[in-house]
N, CA, C and O atoms as CSV, one atom per row, in Angstrom:
chain,resi,resn,atom,element,x,y,z
A,1,MET,N,N,153.607,-20.330,-132.081
A,1,MET,CA,C,153.292,-20.936,-130.755
A,1,MET,C,C,151.817,-21.255,-130.713
A,1,MET,O,O,150.996,-20.363,-130.931
A,2,PRO,N,N,151.437,-22.532,-130.433
A,2,PRO,CA,C,149.989,-22.854,-130.381
A,2,PRO,C,C,149.260,-22.159,-129.215
A,2,PRO,O,O,149.855,-21.885,-128.174
A,3,TYR,N,N,148.035,-21.897,-129.401
A,3,TYR,CA,C,147.224,-21.322,-128.348
A,3,TYR,C,C,146.813,-22.397,-127.420
A,3,TYR,O,O,146.472,-23.501,-127.843
A,4,GLU,N,N,146.841,-22.086,-126.121
A,4,GLU,CA,C,146.259,-22.974,-125.155
A,4,GLU,C,C,144.817,-22.621,-124.910
A,4,GLU,O,O,144.519,-21.476,-124.570
A,5,THR,N,N,143.935,-23.537,-125.066
A,5,THR,CA,C,142.531,-23.228,-124.858
A,5,THR,C,C,142.034,-23.957,-123.630
A,5,THR,O,O,142.338,-25.126,-123.391
A,6,GLU,N,N,141.294,-23.253,-122.900
A,6,GLU,CA,C,140.691,-23.837,-121.683
A,6,GLU,C,C,139.260,-23.407,-121.663
A,6,GLU,O,O,138.958,-22.223,-121.814
A,7,PHE,N,N,138.353,-24.371,-121.475
A,7,PHE,CA,C,136.938,-24.133,-121.506
A,7,PHE,C,C,136.371,-24.108,-120.107
A,7,PHE,O,O,136.677,-24.961,-119.274
A,8,PHE,N,N,135.544,-23.118,-119.866
A,8,PHE,CA,C,134.923,-22.997,-118.519
A,8,PHE,C,C,133.432,-23.098,-118.771
A,8,PHE,O,O,132.917,-22.518,-119.727
A,9,PRO,N,N,132.726,-23.846,-117.901
A,9,PRO,CA,C,131.266,-23.939,-118.105
A,9,PRO,C,C,130.624,-22.570,-117.820
A,9,PRO,O,O,131.040,-21.809,-116.946
A,10,LEU,N,N,129.590,-22.321,-118.615
A,10,LEU,CA,C,128.812,-21.044,-118.397
A,10,LEU,C,C,127.865,-21.246,-117.286
A,10,LEU,O,O,127.312,-22.330,-117.100
A,11,GLU,N,N,127.673,-20.191,-116.536
A,11,GLU,CA,C,126.698,-20.163,-115.454
A,11,GLU,C,C,125.300,-20.006,-116.059
A,11,GLU,O,O,125.138,-19.306,-117.059
A,12,PRO,N,N,124.271,-20.660,-115.454
A,12,PRO,CA,C,122.910,-20.496,-115.920
A,12,PRO,C,C,122.477,-19.084,-115.730
A,12,PRO,O,O,122.875,-18.418,-114.774
A,13,THR,N,N,121.643,-18.614,-116.656
A,13,THR,CA,C,121.083,-17.248,-116.591
A,13,THR,C,C,119.659,-17.354,-116.121
A,13,THR,O,O,118.894,-18.172,-116.634
A,14,SER,N,N,119.304,-16.581,-115.200
A,14,SER,CA,C,117.915,-16.516,-114.703
A,14,SER,C,C,117.149,-15.428,-115.497
A,14,SER,O,O,117.662,-14.328,-115.704
A,15,ARG,N,N,115.982,-15.737,-115.913
A,15,ARG,CA,C,115.132,-14.759,-116.577
A,15,ARG,C,C,113.814,-14.620,-115.852
A,15,ARG,O,O,113.180,-15.615,-115.498
A,16,HIS,N,N,113.408,-13.402,-115.635
A,16,HIS,CA,C,112.056,-13.160,-115.056
A,16,HIS,C,C,110.966,-13.188,-116.059
A,16,HIS,O,O,109.799,-13.391,-115.723
A,17,SER,N,N,111.337,-12.984,-117.309
A,17,SER,CA,C,110.339,-13.028,-118.376
A,17,SER,C,C,110.954,-13.576,-119.616
A,17,SER,O,O,112.073,-13.223,-119.987
A,18,VAL,N,N,110.190,-14.474,-120.280
A,18,VAL,CA,C,110.598,-15.017,-121.558
A,18,VAL,C,C,109.462,-14.766,-122.541
A,18,VAL,O,O,109.191,-15.611,-123.394
A,19,GLU,N,N,108.810,-13.647,-122.438
A,19,GLU,CA,C,107.674,-13.330,-123.241
A,19,GLU,C,C,107.995,-13.290,-124.778
A,19,GLU,O,O,107.097,-13.462,-125.601
A,20,SER,N,N,109.243,-13.067,-125.130
A,20,SER,CA,C,109.599,-13.073,-126.560
A,20,SER,C,C,109.880,-14.468,-127.077
A,20,SER,O,O,110.051,-14.664,-128.280
A,21,GLY,N,N,109.930,-15.435,-126.181
A,21,GLY,CA,C,110.073,-16.853,-126.543
A,21,GLY,C,C,111.429,-17.273,-126.870
A,21,GLY,O,O,112.417,-16.645,-126.491
A,22,LEU,N,N,111.480,-18.375,-127.601
A,22,LEU,CA,C,112.752,-19.052,-127.977
A,22,LEU,C,C,113.124,-18.496,-129.399
A,22,LEU,O,O,112.351,-18.627,-130.348
A,23,ILE,N,N,114.298,-17.890,-129.502
A,23,ILE,CA,C,114.848,-17.377,-130.764
A,23,ILE,C,C,116.193,-18.029,-130.952
A,23,ILE,O,O,117.107,-17.808,-130.157
A,24,THR,N,N,116.334,-18.849,-132.017
A,24,THR,CA,C,117.585,-19.571,-132.203
A,24,THR,C,C,118.669,-18.550,-132.539
A,24,THR,O,O,118.400,-17.460,-133.044
A,25,GLU,N,N,119.937,-18.960,-132.230
A,25,GLU,CA,C,121.036,-18.071,-132.437
A,25,GLU,C,C,121.220,-17.720,-133.884
A,25,GLU,O,O,121.651,-16.607,-134.186
A,26,SER,N,N,120.912,-18.622,-134.803
A,26,SER,CA,C,121.107,-18.372,-136.257
A,26,SER,C,C,120.012,-17.507,-136.823
A,26,SER,O,O,120.155,-17.016,-137.942
A,27,ALA,N,N,118.909,-17.291,-136.099
A,27,ALA,CA,C,117.782,-16.529,-136.613
A,27,ALA,C,C,117.977,-15.040,-136.498
A,27,ALA,O,O,117.584,-14.300,-137.399
A,28,VAL,N,N,118.579,-14.571,-135.405
A,28,VAL,CA,C,118.713,-13.153,-135.153
A,28,VAL,C,C,120.088,-12.869,-134.529
A,28,VAL,O,O,120.581,-13.683,-133.748
A,29,SER,N,N,120.692,-11.774,-134.846
A,29,SER,CA,C,121.977,-11.404,-134.241
A,29,SER,C,C,121.807,-11.296,-132.744
A,29,SER,O,O,120.718,-10.984,-132.261
A,30,ASP,N,N,122.902,-11.556,-131.983
A,30,ASP,CA,C,122.836,-11.445,-130.561
A,30,ASP,C,C,122.499,-10.019,-130.152
A,30,ASP,O,O,121.892,-9.787,-129.107
A,31,TYR,N,N,122.898,-9.074,-130.981
A,31,TYR,CA,C,122.652,-7.712,-130.653
A,31,TYR,C,C,121.218,-7.245,-130.925
A,31,TYR,O,O,120.808,-6.181,-130.462
A,32,ARG,N,N,120.451,-8.060,-131.691
A,32,ARG,CA,C,119.113,-7.715,-131.994
A,32,ARG,C,C,118.127,-8.550,-131.213
A,32,ARG,O,O,116.936,-8.243,-131.256
A,33,SER,N,N,118.529,-9.566,-130.515
A,33,SER,CA,C,117.613,-10.437,-129.710
A,33,SER,C,C,117.022,-9.652,-128.574
A,33,SER,O,O,117.753,-8.960,-127.865
A,34,PRO,N,N,115.717,-9.733,-128.370
A,34,PRO,CA,C,115.139,-9.007,-127.218
A,34,PRO,C,C,115.646,-9.624,-125.923
A,34,PRO,O,O,115.885,-10.830,-125.854
A,35,PRO,N,N,115.811,-8.793,-124.894
A,35,PRO,CA,C,116.263,-9.267,-123.578
A,35,PRO,C,C,115.294,-10.253,-122.944
A,35,PRO,O,O,115.652,-10.967,-122.007
A,36,THR,N,N,114.054,-10.293,-123.457
A,36,THR,CA,C,113.063,-11.240,-122.874
A,36,THR,C,C,113.006,-12.486,-123.700
A,36,THR,O,O,111.992,-13.183,-123.641
A,37,SER,N,N,114.044,-12.835,-124.489
A,37,SER,CA,C,114.029,-14.071,-125.252
A,37,SER,C,C,115.210,-14.909,-124.760
A,37,SER,O,O,116.116,-14.442,-124.071
A,38,VAL,N,N,115.136,-16.158,-125.157
A,38,VAL,CA,C,116.232,-17.107,-124.871
A,38,VAL,C,C,116.631,-17.820,-126.115
A,38,VAL,O,O,115.801,-18.012,-127.003
A,39,SER,N,N,117.937,-18.245,-126.225
A,39,SER,CA,C,118.337,-19.024,-127.365
A,39,SER,C,C,118.421,-20.523,-127.089
A,39,SER,O,O,118.453,-21.340,-128.010
A,40,GLU,N,N,118.455,-20.866,-125.801
A,40,GLU,CA,C,118.447,-22.248,-125.379
A,40,GLU,C,C,117.604,-22.283,-124.063
A,40,GLU,O,O,117.548,-21.332,-123.283
A,41,SER,N,N,116.974,-23.435,-123.898
A,41,SER,CA,C,116.245,-23.664,-122.588
A,41,SER,C,C,116.100,-25.170,-122.397
A,41,SER,O,O,116.197,-25.981,-123.318
A,42,VAL,N,N,115.863,-25.468,-121.144
A,42,VAL,CA,C,115.707,-26.886,-120.738
A,42,VAL,C,C,114.343,-27.025,-120.041
A,42,VAL,O,O,113.984,-26.247,-119.157
A,43,ASN,N,N,113.605,-28.051,-120.482
A,43,ASN,CA,C,112.330,-28.423,-119.812
A,43,ASN,C,C,111.266,-27.337,-120.035
A,43,ASN,O,O,110.405,-27.161,-119.173
A,44,PHE,N,N,111.289,-26.630,-121.116
A,44,PHE,CA,C,110.221,-25.659,-121.434
A,44,PHE,C,C,109.742,-25.902,-122.916
A,44,PHE,O,O,110.512,-26.282,-123.798
A,45,HIS,N,N,108.440,-25.656,-123.104
A,45,HIS,CA,C,107.861,-25.615,-124.445
A,45,HIS,C,C,107.505,-24.176,-124.804
A,45,HIS,O,O,106.998,-23.440,-123.957
A,46,PHE,N,N,107.752,-23.780,-125.994
A,46,PHE,CA,C,107.401,-22.426,-126.452
A,46,PHE,C,C,106.428,-22.546,-127.612
A,46,PHE,O,O,106.664,-21.996,-128.688
A,47,ASP,N,N,105.313,-23.279,-127.388
A,47,ASP,CA,C,104.372,-23.467,-128.460
A,47,ASP,C,C,103.527,-22.260,-128.731
A,47,ASP,O,O,103.082,-22.080,-129.865
A,48,THR,N,N,103.288,-21.449,-127.784
A,48,THR,CA,C,102.429,-20.274,-127.928
A,48,THR,C,C,103.332,-19.047,-127.816
A,48,THR,O,O,104.112,-18.956,-126.868
A,49,ILE,N,N,103.250,-18.112,-128.743
A,49,ILE,CA,C,104.088,-16.894,-128.667
A,49,ILE,C,C,103.811,-16.165,-127.395
A,49,ILE,O,O,102.667,-15.859,-127.059
A,50,GLY,N,N,104.897,-15.887,-126.678
A,50,GLY,CA,C,104.795,-15.150,-125.410
A,50,GLY,C,C,104.520,-16.034,-124.201
A,50,GLY,O,O,104.362,-15.524,-123.092
A,51,ALA,N,N,104.460,-17.354,-124.394
A,51,ALA,CA,C,104.190,-18.246,-123.272
A,51,ALA,C,C,105.138,-19.395,-123.217
A,51,ALA,O,O,105.277,-20.137,-124.190
A,52,ALA,N,N,105.782,-19.556,-122.123
A,52,ALA,CA,C,106.634,-20.686,-121.916
A,52,ALA,C,C,105.984,-21.603,-120.869
A,52,ALA,O,O,105.653,-21.167,-119.766
A,53,THR,N,N,105.811,-22.861,-121.231
A,53,THR,CA,C,105.181,-23.804,-120.340
A,53,THR,C,C,106.157,-24.918,-119.960
A,53,THR,O,O,107.046,-25.258,-120.742
A,54,LEU,N,N,105.998,-25.471,-118.796
A,54,LEU,CA,C,106.896,-26.538,-118.355
A,54,LEU,C,C,106.699,-27.767,-119.249
A,54,LEU,O,O,105.571,-28.060,-119.646
A,55,ARG,N,N,107.756,-28.476,-119.566
A,55,ARG,CA,C,107.658,-29.753,-120.271
A,55,ARG,C,C,106.895,-30.756,-119.429
A,55,ARG,O,O,107.059,-30.817,-118.210
A,56,LYS,N,N,106.071,-31.529,-120.083
A,56,LYS,CA,C,105.353,-32.542,-119.388
A,56,LYS,C,C,106.274,-33.635,-118.937
A,56,LYS,O,O,107.320,-33.826,-119.557
A,57,GLY,N,N,105.958,-34.357,-117.911
A,57,GLY,CA,C,106.801,-35.410,-117.331
A,57,GLY,C,C,106.926,-36.579,-118.265
A,57,GLY,O,O,106.486,-36.532,-119.413
A,58,THR,N,N,107.522,-37.615,-117.767
A,58,THR,CA,C,107.728,-38.860,-118.519
A,58,THR,C,C,106.839,-39.951,-117.918
A,58,THR,O,O,106.375,-39.838,-116.783
A,59,THR,N,N,106.612,-41.014,-118.708
A,59,THR,CA,C,105.843,-42.177,-118.223
A,59,THR,C,C,106.629,-43.390,-118.412
A,59,THR,O,O,107.211,-43.576,-119.481
A,60,LEU,N,N,106.693,-44.259,-117.422
A,60,LEU,CA,C,107.385,-45.505,-117.490
A,60,LEU,C,C,106.548,-46.449,-118.302
A,60,LEU,O,O,105.370,-46.636,-117.996
A,61,LEU,N,N,107.119,-47.066,-119.348
A,61,LEU,CA,C,106.417,-48.014,-120.185
A,61,LEU,C,C,106.921,-49.417,-119.752
A,61,LEU,O,O,108.114,-49.718,-119.781
A,62,GLY,N,N,105.953,-50.239,-119.355
A,62,GLY,CA,C,106.376,-51.591,-118.992
A,62,GLY,C,C,107.066,-51.638,-117.648
A,62,GLY,O,O,107.042,-50.663,-116.897
A,63,ASN,N,N,107.681,-52.767,-117.341
A,63,ASN,CA,C,108.467,-52.922,-116.161
A,63,ASN,C,C,109.855,-52.339,-116.401
A,63,ASN,O,O,110.324,-52.265,-117.536
A,64,ALA,N,N,110.503,-51.926,-115.315
A,64,ALA,CA,C,111.831,-51.306,-115.435
A,64,ALA,C,C,112.896,-52.378,-115.728
A,64,ALA,O,O,112.964,-53.406,-115.055
A,65,LEU,N,N,113.709,-52.114,-116.731
A,65,LEU,CA,C,114.765,-53.050,-117.057
A,65,LEU,C,C,116.114,-52.348,-116.754
A,65,LEU,O,O,116.199,-51.121,-116.797
A,66,SER,N,N,117.129,-53.115,-116.458
A,66,SER,CA,C,118.447,-52.515,-116.218
A,66,SER,C,C,119.246,-52.513,-117.506
A,66,SER,O,O,118.957,-53.267,-118.436
A,67,GLY,N,N,120.240,-51.668,-117.548
A,67,GLY,CA,C,121.076,-51.620,-118.768
A,67,GLY,C,C,120.700,-50.495,-119.672
A,67,GLY,O,O,119.796,-49.719,-119.365
A,68,ASN,N,N,121.398,-50.390,-120.813
A,68,ASN,CA,C,121.166,-49.353,-121.750
A,68,ASN,C,C,120.175,-49.782,-122.857
A,68,ASN,O,O,120.195,-50.920,-123.326
A,69,ILE,N,N,119.311,-48.830,-123.254
A,69,ILE,CA,C,118.469,-49.093,-124.402
A,69,ILE,C,C,119.281,-48.774,-125.699
A,69,ILE,O,O,119.707,-47.643,-125.932
A,70,LEU,N,N,119.461,-49.798,-126.493
A,70,LEU,CA,C,120.263,-49.656,-127.690
A,70,LEU,C,C,119.472,-49.500,-128.977
A,70,LEU,O,O,120.050,-49.317,-130.048
A,71,GLY,N,N,118.138,-49.572,-128.872
A,71,GLY,CA,C,117.247,-49.312,-130.023
A,71,GLY,C,C,115.829,-49.273,-129.540
A,71,GLY,O,O,115.466,-50.036,-128.644
A,72,LEU,N,N,115.003,-48.402,-130.105
A,72,LEU,CA,C,113.619,-48.312,-129.766
A,72,LEU,C,C,112.858,-48.003,-131.015
A,72,LEU,O,O,113.279,-47.136,-131.780
A,73,TYR,N,N,111.692,-48.708,-131.277
A,73,TYR,CA,C,110.945,-48.577,-132.484
A,73,TYR,C,C,109.489,-48.767,-132.267
A,73,TYR,O,O,109.090,-49.649,-131.507
A,74,GLN,N,N,108.670,-47.970,-132.907
A,74,GLN,CA,C,107.243,-48.186,-132.903
A,74,GLN,C,C,106.809,-48.644,-134.237
A,74,GLN,O,O,106.921,-47.901,-135.212
A,75,PHE,N,N,106.282,-49.922,-134.330
A,75,PHE,CA,C,105.780,-50.478,-135.523
A,75,PHE,C,C,104.335,-50.056,-135.743
A,75,PHE,O,O,103.518,-50.143,-134.826
A,76,LEU,N,N,104.012,-49.601,-136.947
A,76,LEU,CA,C,102.654,-49.349,-137.362
A,76,LEU,C,C,102.433,-50.072,-138.693
A,76,LEU,O,O,103.262,-49.960,-139.597
A,77,ASP,N,N,101.325,-50.815,-138.827
A,77,ASP,CA,C,101.082,-51.505,-140.076
A,77,ASP,C,C,100.547,-50.487,-141.081
A,77,ASP,O,O,100.216,-49.355,-140.727
A,78,SER,N,N,100.472,-50.914,-142.335
A,78,SER,CA,C,100.128,-49.931,-143.413
A,78,SER,C,C,98.714,-49.347,-143.258
A,78,SER,O,O,98.405,-48.293,-143.814
A,79,ALA,N,N,97.862,-50.046,-142.494
A,79,ALA,CA,C,96.478,-49.508,-142.312
A,79,ALA,C,C,96.362,-48.803,-140.987
A,79,ALA,O,O,95.267,-48.379,-140.619
A,80,ASN,N,N,97.463,-48.659,-140.243
A,80,ASN,CA,C,97.463,-48.079,-138.912
A,80,ASN,C,C,96.488,-48.755,-137.946
A,80,ASN,O,O,95.920,-48.124,-137.055
A,81,LEU,N,N,96.321,-50.036,-138.152
A,81,LEU,CA,C,95.468,-50.807,-137.235
A,81,LEU,C,C,96.269,-51.497,-136.142
A,81,LEU,O,O,95.755,-51.672,-135.037
A,82,LYS,N,N,97.453,-51.876,-136.395
A,82,LYS,CA,C,98.319,-52.532,-135.424
A,82,LYS,C,C,99.478,-51.679,-135.067
A,82,LYS,O,O,100.092,-51.046,-135.926
A,83,SER,N,N,99.786,-51.656,-133.804
A,83,SER,CA,C,100.931,-50.897,-133.290
A,83,SER,C,C,101.686,-51.691,-132.257
A,83,SER,O,O,101.071,-52.296,-131.379
A,84,GLN,N,N,102.959,-51.708,-132.331
A,84,GLN,CA,C,103.757,-52.440,-131.394
A,84,GLN,C,C,105.060,-51.716,-131.086
A,84,GLN,O,O,105.743,-51.264,-132.006
A,85,LEU,N,N,105.418,-51.597,-129.815
A,85,LEU,CA,C,106.651,-50.952,-129.412
A,85,LEU,C,C,107.683,-52.011,-129.174
A,85,LEU,O,O,107.473,-52.944,-128.399
A,86,LEU,N,N,108.866,-51.857,-129.881
A,86,LEU,CA,C,110.005,-52.803,-129.751
A,86,LEU,C,C,111.178,-52.061,-129.169
A,86,LEU,O,O,111.341,-50.859,-129.375
A,87,MET,N,N,112.002,-52.802,-128.431
A,87,MET,CA,C,113.139,-52.249,-127.772
A,87,MET,C,C,114.272,-53.270,-127.612
A,87,MET,O,O,114.037,-54.434,-127.290
A,88,VAL,N,N,115.523,-52.800,-127.847
A,88,VAL,CA,C,116.664,-53.644,-127.586
A,88,VAL,C,C,117.322,-53.142,-126.362
A,88,VAL,O,O,117.686,-51.968,-126.290
A,89,ASN,N,N,117.499,-54.026,-125.350
A,89,ASN,CA,C,118.121,-53.706,-124.061
A,89,ASN,C,C,119.159,-54.743,-123.850
A,89,ASN,O,O,118.803,-55.913,-123.713
A,90,GLY,N,N,120.500,-54.392,-123.810
A,90,GLY,CA,C,121.521,-55.327,-123.621
A,90,GLY,C,C,121.537,-56.289,-124.816
A,90,GLY,O,O,121.650,-55.819,-125.948
A,91,SER,N,N,121.431,-57.595,-124.626
A,91,SER,CA,C,121.482,-58.543,-125.695
A,91,SER,C,C,120.113,-59.115,-126.020
A,91,SER,O,O,120.020,-60.173,-126.642
A,92,VAL,N,N,119.035,-58.425,-125.604
A,92,VAL,CA,C,117.682,-58.985,-125.787
A,92,VAL,C,C,116.802,-57.953,-126.497
A,92,VAL,O,O,116.838,-56.762,-126.184
A,93,CYS,N,N,116.008,-58.440,-127.463
A,93,CYS,CA,C,114.994,-57.589,-128.106
A,93,CYS,C,C,113.643,-57.869,-127.395
A,93,CYS,O,O,113.249,-59.026,-127.249
A,94,TYR,N,N,112.973,-56.849,-126.975
A,94,TYR,CA,C,111.700,-56.983,-126.263
A,94,TYR,C,C,110.629,-56.287,-127.068
A,94,TYR,O,O,110.908,-55.434,-127.911
A,95,TYR,N,N,109.372,-56.679,-126.783
A,95,TYR,CA,C,108.185,-55.957,-127.223
A,95,TYR,C,C,107.292,-55.715,-126.026
A,95,TYR,O,O,107.236,-56.508,-125.086
A,96,LEU,N,N,106.590,-54.585,-126.091
A,96,LEU,CA,C,105.695,-54.189,-124.964
A,96,LEU,C,C,104.440,-54.989,-125.007
A,96,LEU,O,O,103.677,-54.855,-125.964
A,97,SER,N,N,104.169,-55.823,-124.018
A,97,SER,CA,C,103.038,-56.637,-123.944
A,97,SER,C,C,102.226,-56.256,-122.701
A,97,SER,O,O,102.478,-56.759,-121.606
A,98,GLY,N,N,101.274,-55.384,-122.883
A,98,GLY,CA,C,100.489,-54.870,-121.813
A,98,GLY,C,C,101.322,-53.957,-120.913
A,98,GLY,O,O,101.719,-52.865,-121.321
A,99,ALA,N,N,101.585,-54.418,-119.672
A,99,ALA,CA,C,102.305,-53.617,-118.707
A,99,ALA,C,C,103.723,-54.143,-118.478
A,99,ALA,O,O,104.387,-53.702,-117.540
A,100,ALA,N,N,104.194,-55.052,-119.291
A,100,ALA,CA,C,105.495,-55.632,-119.141
A,100,ALA,C,C,106.229,-55.832,-120.469
A,100,ALA,O,O,105.588,-56.015,-121.504
A,101,TRP,N,N,107.536,-55.802,-120.453
A,101,TRP,CA,C,108.331,-56.119,-121.642
A,101,TRP,C,C,108.501,-57.624,-121.771
A,101,TRP,O,O,108.893,-58.282,-120.808
A,102,ALA,N,N,108.217,-58.175,-122.930
A,102,ALA,CA,C,108.335,-59.635,-123.208
A,102,ALA,C,C,109.456,-59.830,-124.235
A,102,ALA,O,O,109.567,-59.075,-125.201
A,103,SER,N,N,110.277,-60.848,-124.011
A,103,SER,CA,C,111.407,-61.128,-124.879
A,103,SER,C,C,110.925,-61.704,-126.194
A,103,SER,O,O,110.107,-62.624,-126.212
A,104,VAL,N,N,111.432,-61.163,-127.306
A,104,VAL,CA,C,111.128,-61.750,-128.590
A,104,VAL,C,C,112.358,-62.449,-129.207
A,104,VAL,O,O,112.223,-63.370,-130.012
A,105,ARG,N,N,113.544,-61.994,-128.814
A,105,ARG,CA,C,114.815,-62.664,-129.227
A,105,ARG,C,C,115.937,-62.304,-128.252
A,105,ARG,O,O,116.086,-61.156,-127.835
A,106,SER,N,N,116.702,-63.308,-127.913
A,106,SER,CA,C,117.753,-63.055,-126.909
A,106,SER,C,C,119.122,-63.532,-127.609
A,106,SER,O,O,119.109,-64.101,-128.701
A,107,GLY,N,N,120.231,-63.274,-126.940
A,107,GLY,CA,C,121.606,-63.660,-127.376
A,107,GLY,C,C,122.124,-62.775,-128.508
A,107,GLY,O,O,122.991,-63.190,-129.277
A,108,LEU,N,N,121.589,-61.551,-128.611
A,108,LEU,CA,C,122.106,-60.659,-129.656
A,108,LEU,C,C,123.494,-60.102,-129.286
A,108,LEU,O,O,123.816,-59.926,-128.111
A,109,THR,N,N,124.278,-59.841,-130.291
A,109,THR,CA,C,125.539,-59.122,-130.119
A,109,THR,C,C,125.288,-57.718,-130.621
A,109,THR,O,O,125.344,-57.464,-131.824
A,110,VAL,N,N,125.009,-56.799,-129.699
A,110,VAL,CA,C,124.527,-55.511,-130.096
A,110,VAL,C,C,125.338,-54.383,-129.492
A,110,VAL,O,O,125.615,-54.373,-128.292
A,111,ASN,N,N,125.715,-53.437,-130.331
A,111,ASN,CA,C,126.188,-52.106,-129.871
A,111,ASN,C,C,125.121,-51.092,-130.138
A,111,ASN,O,O,125.028,-50.094,-129.423
A,112,SER,N,N,124.287,-51.322,-131.176
A,112,SER,CA,C,123.183,-50.497,-131.479
A,112,SER,C,C,122.205,-51.337,-132.301
A,112,SER,O,O,122.593,-52.368,-132.850
A,113,ALA,N,N,120.978,-50.923,-132.390
A,113,ALA,CA,C,119.972,-51.587,-133.173
A,113,ALA,C,C,119.137,-50.604,-133.974
A,113,ALA,O,O,118.692,-49.582,-133.453
A,114,ARG,N,N,118.933,-50.916,-135.215
A,114,ARG,CA,C,118.106,-50.088,-136.091
A,114,ARG,C,C,116.931,-50.871,-136.635
A,114,ARG,O,O,117.090,-52.042,-136.979
A,115,PHE,N,N,115.754,-50.264,-136.724
A,115,PHE,CA,C,114.544,-50.987,-137.152
A,115,PHE,C,C,113.952,-50.292,-138.387
A,115,PHE,O,O,114.146,-49.096,-138.606
A,116,THR,N,N,113.255,-51.050,-139.150
A,116,THR,CA,C,112.428,-50.480,-140.230
A,116,THR,C,C,111.236,-51.410,-140.476
A,116,THR,O,O,111.240,-52.565,-140.052
A,117,THR,N,N,110.209,-50.884,-141.173
A,117,THR,CA,C,109.062,-51.681,-141.540
A,117,THR,C,C,109.016,-51.867,-143.004
A,117,THR,O,O,109.207,-50.884,-143.719
A,118,MET,N,N,108.775,-53.058,-143.541
A,118,MET,CA,C,108.593,-53.293,-144.968
A,118,MET,C,C,107.550,-54.420,-145.096
A,118,MET,O,O,107.661,-55.486,-144.491
A,119,PHE,N,N,106.511,-54.113,-145.934
A,119,PHE,CA,C,105.470,-55.140,-146.105
A,119,PHE,C,C,104.855,-55.593,-144.832
A,119,PHE,O,O,104.632,-56.789,-144.644
A,120,ASN,N,N,104.567,-54.668,-143.935
A,120,ASN,CA,C,103.986,-54.904,-142.618
A,120,ASN,C,C,104.807,-55.855,-141.710
A,120,ASN,O,O,104.243,-56.499,-140.825
A,121,LYS,N,N,106.078,-55.936,-141.921
A,121,LYS,CA,C,107.018,-56.710,-141.056
A,121,LYS,C,C,108.098,-55.781,-140.592
A,121,LYS,O,O,108.506,-54.850,-141.287
A,122,VAL,N,N,108.563,-56.072,-139.357
A,122,VAL,CA,C,109.618,-55.289,-138.780
A,122,VAL,C,C,110.983,-55.988,-139.049
A,122,VAL,O,O,111.109,-57.198,-138.857
A,123,PHE,N,N,111.941,-55.253,-139.469
A,123,PHE,CA,C,113.296,-55.757,-139.639
A,123,PHE,C,C,114.256,-54.997,-138.729
A,123,PHE,O,O,114.241,-53.767,-138.678
A,124,MET,N,N,115.108,-55.763,-137.996
A,124,MET,CA,C,116.100,-55.143,-137.139
A,124,MET,C,C,117.499,-55.512,-137.644
A,124,MET,O,O,117.766,-56.665,-137.982
A,125,VAL,N,N,118.393,-54.503,-137.687
A,125,VAL,CA,C,119.749,-54.763,-138.016
A,125,VAL,C,C,120.650,-54.258,-136.939
A,125,VAL,O,O,120.336,-53.275,-136.267
A,126,ASN,N,N,121.775,-54.918,-136.759
A,126,ASN,CA,C,122.696,-54.423,-135.682
A,126,ASN,C,C,124.137,-54.581,-136.182
A,126,ASN,O,O,125.066,-54.336,-135.412
A,127,GLY,N,N,124.357,-54.979,-137.436
A,127,GLY,CA,C,125.682,-55.102,-137.996
A,127,GLY,C,C,126.410,-56.340,-137.675
A,127,GLY,O,O,127.555,-56.498,-138.098
A,128,THR,N,N,125.788,-57.277,-136.914
A,128,THR,CA,C,126.451,-58.526,-136.481
A,128,THR,C,C,125.584,-59.731,-136.720
A,128,THR,O,O,125.963,-60.631,-137.470
A,129,ASP,N,N,124.420,-59.766,-136.093
A,129,ASP,CA,C,123.586,-60.991,-136.062
A,129,ASP,C,C,122.796,-61.085,-137.356
A,129,ASP,O,O,122.362,-60.084,-137.926
A,130,PRO,N,N,122.623,-62.348,-137.806
A,130,PRO,CA,C,121.801,-62.550,-139.046
A,130,PRO,C,C,120.341,-62.365,-138.770
A,130,PRO,O,O,119.520,-62.495,-139.679
């Protein structure tokens, strides 16, 4: 007879101290982890032993666009002199031009986009468009 499984969400655990920091589940047995440690956390950095700091916020780049981001890439040339941020949103590929996104190519048939750099040029593939 097959077992019926039912999953219940776990309740968040409050900790008054995380001085032992982040210890991954595979690193130490659950029975040996200090009570002042956590195996998972959200919005915290554990860069310094014994100190948990809040994750820094986010910054909006360019103007807000609607839809899903299907690819994001930072181009750096071989001398690290030129840098350009590229993004595919919907059926359009954009680059960050100052404080706004500018279209570099439209009419794409995209479910996802992948980028790479070769000979200081950016190549994008999406499995459909030439």
